[in-house]
C-alpha positions in Angstrom: 0.0 0.0 0.0 1.4 3.4 -0.9 1.8 6.2 1.5 -1.0 8.2 -0.3 -3.3 5.2 0.1 -2.5 5.0 3.8 -3.2 8.7 4.3 -6.4 8.4 2.3 -7.6 5.4 4.3 -6.4 2.6 2.0 -8.4 0.7 -0.6 -11.7 1.2 1.3 -11.2 4.9 0.7 -10.8 4.3 -3.0 -14.1 2.3 -3.0 -15.7 5.2 -1.0 -14.6 7.6 -3.7 -16.0 5.3 -6.4 -19.4 5.2 -4.7 -19.3 9.0 -4.5 -18.5 9.2 -8.2 -21.3 6.8 -9.0 -23.8 9.0 -7.3 -22.5 12.3 -8.7 -23.3 14.5 -11.7 -20.5 12.7 -13.5 -22.5 9.5 -13.4 -25.6 11.3 -14.6 -23.5 12.6 -17.5 -22.2 9.1 -18.2 -25.7 7.7 -18.0 -27.1 10.4 -20.4 -24.2 9.9 -22.8 -24.8 6.1 -22.8 -28.5 6.4 -23.4 -28.1 9.0 -26.1 -25.5 6.8 -27.8 -28.0 3.9 -27.8 -30.7 6.1 -29.3 -28.4 7.7 -31.9 -27.1 4.2 -32.9 -30.6 2.8 -33.3 -31.7 5.7 -35.4 -28.5 5.4 -37.6 -28.8 1.6 -38.1 -32.5 1.8 -38.9 -32.1 4.7 -41.3 -29.0 6.1 -42.9 -26.9 3.1 -41.9 -29.2 0.7 -43.7 -29.0 2.7 -46.9 -25.2 3.0 -46.6 -24.9 -0.8 -46.0 -26.7 -1.5 -49.3 -24.1 0.4 -51.2 -21.1 -1.6 -49.8 -19.2 -4.3 -51.6 -19.7 -7.8 -50.3 -16.7 -8.0 -47.9 -17.5 -4.6 -46.4 -21.2 -5.6 -46.2 -20.2 -8.6 -44.1 -18.0 -6.5 -41.9 -20.8 -4.0 -41.6 -23.2 -6.7 -40.4 -20.7 -8.1 -37.9 -19.7 -4.7 -36.5 -23.2 -3.4 -36.3 -24.2 -6.5 -34.3 -21.2 -6.1 -32.0 -22.0 -2.4 -31.6 -25.7 -3.2 -30.7 -24.7 -5.9 -28.2 -22.0 -3.6 -26.6 -24.5 -0.8 -26.2 -27.2 -3.1 -24.7 -24.8 -4.4 -22.2 -23.6 -0.9 -21.3 -27.2 0.3 -21.0 -28.0 -2.6 -18.7 -25.1 -1.7 -16.4 -26.0 2.0 -16.4 -29.6 1.2 -15.6 -28.6 -1.1 -12.7 -26.3 1.6 -11.3 -29.0 4.2 -11.6 -31.4 1.9 -9.7 -28.8 1.6 -6.9 -28.3 5.4 -6.9 -32.1 6.0 -6.6 -32.5 3.4 -3.8 -34.5 1.0 -5.9 -32.0 -1.7 -5.5 -29.2 -2.5 -3.1 -25.6 -2.6 -4.2 -25.5 -6.3 -3.4 -28.6 -6.9 -5.6 -27.0 -4.9 -8.4 -23.8 -6.9 -8.0 -25.7 -10.1 -8.4 -27.6 -8.8 -11.4 -24.6 -7.3 -13.0 -23.0 -10.7 -13.3 -25.4 -11.2 -16.2 -23.9 -8.1 -17.9 -20.8 -8.7 -20.0 -18.6 -5.6 -20.2 -15.2 -7.0 -20.9 -15.7 -9.3 -23.9 -17.2 -6.9 -26.4 -14.4 -6.0 -28.9 -14.5 -4.7 -32.4 -12.0 -5.0 -35.2 -10.9 -1.4 -35.6 -8.3 -1.8 -38.2 -7.5 -3.4 -41.6 -9.1 -3.0 -45.0 -12.6 -4.1 -44.0 -12.6 -1.4 -41.2 -11.6 1.3 -43.7 -14.4 0.3 -46.0 -17.1 0.8 -43.3 -19.1 4.0 -43.4 -17.5 6.8 -41.3 -20.6 7.2 -39.1 -20.6 3.5 -38.1 -16.9 3.7 -37.3 -17.4 6.8 -35.2 -20.3 5.1 -33.3 -18.1 2.0 -32.7 -15.2 4.2 -31.4 -17.5 6.2 -29.1 -19.1 3.0 -27.7 -15.7 1.5 -27.1 -14.6 4.6 -25.1 -17.8 4.5 -23.1 -17.2 0.8 -22.5 -13.7 1.6 -21.1 -15.1 4.2 -18.8 -17.9 1.9 -17.5 -15.5 -1.0 -17.0 -13.2 1.3 -15.0 -16.0 2.5 -12.8 -17.4 -1.0 -12.4 -14.0 -2.3 -11.2 -13.8 0.5 -8.7 -17.3 -0.1 -7.4 -17.2 -3.8 -7.2 -13.5 -4.5 -6.5 -14.2 -6.2 -3.2 -16.3 -8.9 -4.8 -13.7 -9.4 -7.5 -10.9 -9.7 -4.9 -12.9 -12.3 -2.9 -13.5 -14.3 -6.1 -9.8 -14.3 -6.9 -9.0 -15.5 -3.3 -11.6 -18.3 -3.6 -10.2 -19.3 -7.0 -6.7 -19.4 -5.6 -7.8 -21.6 -2.8 -9.7 -23.9 -5.2 -6.6 -24.1 -7.4 -4.4 -25.1 -4.4 -5.2 -28.6 -3.2 -3.5 -28.1 0.1 -5.4 -24.9 0.9 -8.6 -26.6 -0.1 -7.9 -29.5 2.3 -7.1 -27.1 5.1 -10.3 -25.3 4.5 -12.2 -28.5 4.7 -10.5 -29.4 7.9 -11.3 -26.0 9.4 -14.9 -26.4 8.4 -15.1 -29.9 9.9 -13.5 -28.7 13.2 -15.8 -25.7 13.3 -18.8 -28.0 13.2 -17.4 -30.1 16.1 -16.6 -27.0 18.3 
């Protein structure tokens, strides 16, 4: 632990700051940005994007279909996370409930191929939407890690114990003796 962390109260203080950020105007701005991007993307894909896709050569058309599906999936996952966090902020759901529900949300496995010839053949508007959604995803993932770090650390400890047969046996012995005592 660094001296700054000790002075600030350690990792718990970092989580406290994350909770403050999640309840601030910054979160409201992030929420608005995310929901606006969802709406803007839907309008584009249903209108101008559909027309642009018809004009693309076959390889670019396949890339368009793939990337638009990835974009839509990414935005739906981000919107789900943002709505869960807003429910916590408004007292409609506890942080523990949201933590359980957010396990259904996949934030980290939503990539796009942002390079190569197929990328360059995609309409500029689609590429811009993909890049904006990726930046939003990075911000949400960062905030999510800050907010739910404790659960992640506990899962890593549990995985480490499960991977270590000696530690697993010791835990079973402790549990057995606890029942006797």
